[in-house]
Phi, psi and omega in degrees: 000143179231159176300132181098346178294142173269134183227162176247126180283123183274334184133157180288135176276342175194154179208138175296152178300134178084000181289135179268110184292144178267324185247159174239151176305134181099353179290131172278136185220168175235141182283126179254327179216152179234128178249084180060222179260011188251308190236158177222143168258119185238154180237131180293140177231133354287151183283146176271129187294339186240013180229155175300138184235354182245151184203142169275130181226162172281151182302323183288354180270001178228163173221151179303140182260121173270107184295342180230084180305140181282134180294335181283348181285120183289344181283150174292160176300122180306329179300322179293320181295313183291328177291328173298320180294333183280344183256082192297316187269053180225159177295323180299319178298313182297319179297316179293320181297317180299315182289323179290327178298323178299311180293326179300322180280314191266335187076011184232160174283137166293162177259167173059040175261161172294147183306326181299314183288328173299316177293324180296320178294328176294321178294322188267003184227170174213146181289146179214121185296325184252053182285337181074015181236181180299314180255168187267013187255136177246136178284139180300143184299326179292325177290322177301317181288310186293321180274357179053048187294330182295340179252009175295134185305320180292323179292316180300314181292322179298317179296322179297313182295318179297323179291338180266006175100004177287152180250134179280128177246108187272324186228140174262004182135172187296332186265006182251142180286157173238081182292142183293342184268006181224138169238142184245136183229152177222146175211104188064235178265359180277146179225144179222147171241127179250127181266181185295339178274358178089007179276135179258131180237133179299140176093174175240164178306325178299322179293319182293324179294319180296320180295319183291329180283341179280341184282000000 
């Protein structure tokens, strides 16, 4: 990053308790100062005449801003994704949070999503060879903080089960869907399905289908 570069604020990766944020996810900014490879002082554009407009941020909390997104780019405009993250009490925020929580736990894309959300997860993640999860994708730290993923009900229940020795089963094979609203766990012969609300139900969808065909 250099002074004068235009950047897009992704969101704070951490904040002290009681801190009053200056920026919101999706704000377009310009770089005013550079502190090595760690920090940047950025100014929101256009500036508000009666509010603070400058902020020191970590480098990982911003991304270069392309002022003219290419129509051929299949990903959604990052500004739209980050603005969804800034509007907490909306259905769009909840929809994005649920889908991002799935990737946060599994490291993989859910299947059968609308193209916009597939693109949104691409914006909010990056590949990592040593992720230690089923898939190679890690959610950006600013998205984890802004979407409060550590307290998402499905994430909380998944962590509890993993700490108790349950194994996460992400895929049943190439022909089976991976819905963002379900996580599957196994422990010995026991099976559990955890939904987006954090409720655990005995069995997997395959088990329920077999039971229904026997009736």
